[in-house]
N, C-alpha and C positions, 0 to 999 in steps of 0.2 A: 749410758747403759739404761738408766731409768726410762728415757724416752723410747728406746727400742723395745723395752718390755711393755710399756704402755701401748705402743703401736701394735704389738703382737696380740695383746689382750683385746684391743678394740677390733682387730681383724677377725679374731675368733668369735666375738660377740656378734658382729655384723653378719658374718657368714652363717651363724646359727639362726639369726632372725630371718635372713633371706630364705634359707631352706625351710624354716617353719612356715613362712607365709605361703610357700608353694607356688606362688605366682609372681611374676615381675609386673610392677605397676598396676596392681589390681584396683587401686583407687584413683588411677590416672594422676597421681601426685606429681609426676614430672611435667604436667601441662601438655603432654602429647601422648601418642599411642606407642611409646617405647615398650618393647616386649611383645606387642600384639601385631598380628598381620591381618589386614582387611581382605575381604573377599566379596564377590557378588554372585548371585544366582545366574542362570543361563540368560535370562532377559531382564535382569534386575539392575538397580542402581542404588547407590548410597546417597544420591543427590548432591547438590553443590555444597551442602553443609556436612556431607559425610566425611568421616575420618578426622573430624576436629574435636578438640577438647575445650569446653567452655565452663563458666561458672553457672550452675543450675542446682536448684534444690530438688534433687531427684528422690531422696529418701523421705522428704517431707518433715524434716526436723526443724525447719524454719531458718536454716542457714545454707546459703549457696556454697557448693563445693565443686571441685573439678569433676566433670562428667563428660563421657564420650557422647557426641551428638551426631545424629544421622537424619536423613529424610528419604526413606526407602519407598520403593514402588517399582512399577514396570518401566523399563527404559524406553521401549516402544510399545504403545498400547495396541493390544490385539483383542483380548477379551478378559473379563475379570479372573485373572489367575494371580495368586499370591507370589510376588517376586520382591527381591531386595538384596540383602547381603548382611554382613556383620563383621565380627572379629574372632580370631582364634589364637590359641597359644599352646605350645607343647610343654608338659611338665613331667618331672620324674617323681614317682611316688613309691612308697613301700607297700607292704601287704597289710590290709586291715580296713577299718571303716573310714569312709570319706564323706564329708558333708560339703556340698557346693552351694553357694548362695550369691545372689546379685540383686541390686536394687534397680528398678526400671521405671520409666515414666514416658508419657506422651502428652504433647501440648500443641494447640493450634489456636490462632486468633480468629479463625473463621468457622470452626465447627466442621465435622466430617463424619461420615458413617462408619469409618474404621480407623482407629488410632494406630493399629499395627498389631501383628501377631509376633510375640517374642518367644523364642525357643532356646532352651539350654540343652546343649548336646555334650555327651561324653563319648569319645571314640566313635563319633558318627551316629550315635543313637540318641534320640530325644528323651531326656530324663525329667523335664518339666517344661511347661509352656503357659502362656497367658495371652489371650486375645482381648485387647481393650474394647473392641467393638466401637459403637457410635461414641463420638466425643463432642461435647457441646462447645459453643463459642466461648473463647477466653477461658477454657477449662484445662486444668492439669490433672491428668489421671495417673495414679501411682499404684505400683504393685511390687511384689518380690518373687524371684524365682528361687526354688529350694529343692534340693535332691540329696538323698542319703542312701548309700549302698556300700558294699564291700568291693575292694579292688585288689588286684595282684600287683606285685612289684614290677616296675619298669616304666617305660615312657608312655604317656597318654596325652590325648588332646582334649582341651576345653574349648568349646565353641559357643558363641552367642549369635543367633540368627534372627533377623527382623525382616518381615515381609508384609506387603499390602497388595490389594488387587490392582491399583493403578496409581498414577502420579499426576497431580493437577498443576504442579509448579509451586509457586510460593505459598499457595493455600494448603498444600499438603502438610499434614501433621509432622512435627519433629519427634524423633525418638531419642531417649536418653538412657545411658547405662552408667552405673556407679557401684562402688564397693563390691567388686567381684572378689570372692574369697574362697579359700579351701582350708578345711580344718579336719581334725580327726586323727586316728592312729596311723593312717596311711601317710600323713604329712609328718607327724611327730617322729615316726621311725626313720624317716629320711634325715631329719635334723640330728638324731642321735648317732646315725651312721656316718655323718660328715667327718672326715679326718681332720685332726687338729693341725694347724699350720706349724711347721718346724720352728722351734725356738733356738736362739743363738746360744751355743754351748760356751760356758765359761771355762777357761783353762784350769786344770788341776793345780793346786799349790806347788807341787813338785815341778811341774812344767814351767811355771812362772819363775821359780828359783833358777832352774837350768838356763832359761832364756836370759835372765839378768846376769848370771855369771858369764855367759857367752859374750854378751855385749860389753861387759867390763873387760874381758880379755882382749877383745878387738880394740878397745880404746887404748889399753896399755901398749899393745903391739904398734899402733900408729905413732904413739909418742916416742917409742924407742927408735923408730925409723927416721925421725926428723933429724937433720944435721945439726 
C-alpha cells in the first residue's frame, strides 16, 4: 500500500512539473527533438545538420549542453532571399501574463556575412527576433530571444524560425537553439487547474469486518460438506 501511495504522489508531482514547464523537451534533454515538429520555408532547408541535437555551449556558461542544431539557407539558389526553417510546438495555456525565452547561437569555421536571422513566433506572429549578421572565422555569436505579453486560455503555438539568404554547403554557419522556456501566470494557472489523479480508496472498517465474517462463514461451510 505504501508503494502505491508513493507512486501516486510521484505521478502528481511529475504532472505538476510538466504542466508548469509549459513545453515538452524545452532544453532538448531527451537528446532529440521529442515534442517538437520541424518545418521549412517554401525554398528553405534545415541542412544536413538540421533536426539534430548535439552538445554545444549555446548560452555561453562555459559548459556544453544539449542544443538543437541546424544549417539553414536556400534549398535552390535563386537570389538573396531569407529561407530556412525551424521547429514548433503546440501548448495549452491559461489566461494571464506569459514570458517566452530561448538561447540562440551561430558558429562557423570559415566566417560568413550572415550567421542567420532568428525569429520567435507566437500563434504565427513574430514577437522577438535577432539577426547575427556578419560572423568572423572560428567565431561563436550568442544572443537570447525574449518576449512578454498577456494571453488568453486555450491552445497556442510556439515557433522558432531561422533563415539566411543562401547556402554554401559545409561553409554555411550552424545555428543552435537551447533552453526554450515558458513562464508566468498563463503557465502557472494551467498547473493549478490540473486534476489530481485518483487515489486508491481504503475500505471502511465496517466493510472489512463484513468481508472477514463472510470469508469465515464460507470456510466453515466447506468443512461441513467434507465426508
